[in-house]
C-alpha positions as CSV (number, residue, x, y, z in Angstrom):
1,M,8.5,4.3,23.9
2,F,6.9,1.8,21.6
3,Q,3.3,2.0,20.5
4,S,1.6,-0.2,17.9
5,A,-1.7,-1.5,16.8
6,P,-2.0,-4.3,14.2
7,T,-2.4,-2.8,10.8
8,V,-3.1,-4.5,7.5
9,G,0.6,-4.2,6.6
10,V,1.7,-5.6,9.9
11,L,-0.7,-8.5,9.8
12,E,0.3,-9.3,6.2
13,Y,4.0,-9.3,7.2
14,I,3.4,-11.6,10.1
15,E,1.3,-13.9,7.9
16,Q,4.0,-14.0,5.2
17,Q,6.4,-15.2,7.9
18,K,4.1,-18.1,8.5
19,L,3.3,-17.4,12.1
20,S,0.9,-19.9,13.6
21,R,-2.7,-18.8,12.7
22,V,-3.8,-19.5,16.3
23,L,-1.1,-17.1,17.5
24,L,-1.9,-14.6,14.8
25,A,-5.6,-14.6,15.7
26,R,-4.6,-13.8,19.4
27,L,-2.6,-10.7,18.2
28,E,-5.1,-9.2,15.8
29,D,-7.0,-7.1,18.3
30,I,-4.1,-6.0,20.6
31,T,-2.9,-2.4,20.8
32,L,0.4,-2.0,22.6
33,R,2.2,0.8,24.4
34,I,5.5,-0.4,25.8
35,K,8.3,1.8,27.0
36,T,11.3,-0.5,27.4
37,A,12.8,-3.6,25.8
38,S,12.5,-5.4,29.1
39,A,8.8,-4.6,29.3
40,W,8.5,-6.0,25.8
41,E,10.2,-9.3,26.8
42,I,7.8,-9.5,29.8
43,W,4.8,-9.0,27.5
44,L,6.0,-11.8,25.2
45,D,6.5,-14.0,28.2
46,Q,3.1,-13.2,29.7
47,H,1.5,-14.2,26.4
48,E,3.5,-17.4,26.4
49,I,5.3,-16.6,23.2
50,K,8.4,-18.6,23.9
51,A,9.8,-19.8,20.5
52,K,12.7,-17.6,19.4
53,R,11.3,-17.5,15.8
54,Y,7.9,-16.4,16.9
55,R,9.4,-13.7,19.2
56,R,11.4,-12.4,16.3
57,I,8.5,-12.3,13.9
58,I,6.2,-10.6,16.4
59,T,8.9,-8.1,17.4
60,E,9.6,-7.2,13.8
61,G,5.8,-6.9,13.1
62,A,5.4,-4.6,16.1
63,L,8.3,-2.4,15.2
64,T,6.9,-2.2,11.6
65,G,3.5,-1.2,13.1
66,G,5.1,1.5,15.1
67,L,6.8,3.0,12.0
68,L,3.6,2.8,10.0
69,A,1.7,4.5,12.8
70,Q,4.1,7.4,12.5
71,G,3.5,7.7,8.8
72,I,6.7,6.1,7.6
73,P,5.8,4.2,4.4
74,R,6.6,0.5,3.9
């Protein structure tokens, strides 16, 4: 299972990757709880995140958020 809320570290990472500010603003208040990779892909599609680069950045940020939420340091 995957669970993440945007933290300062995650948002900093995503911003460093130069993700569109409009897209970044849409993600700031979202808390996720996703159980499968296919559910994650569906979530990205539902939010119209189509570009491969954006999908990678958001996925990496979400995974980082999950680790930080479990107390694993950056």
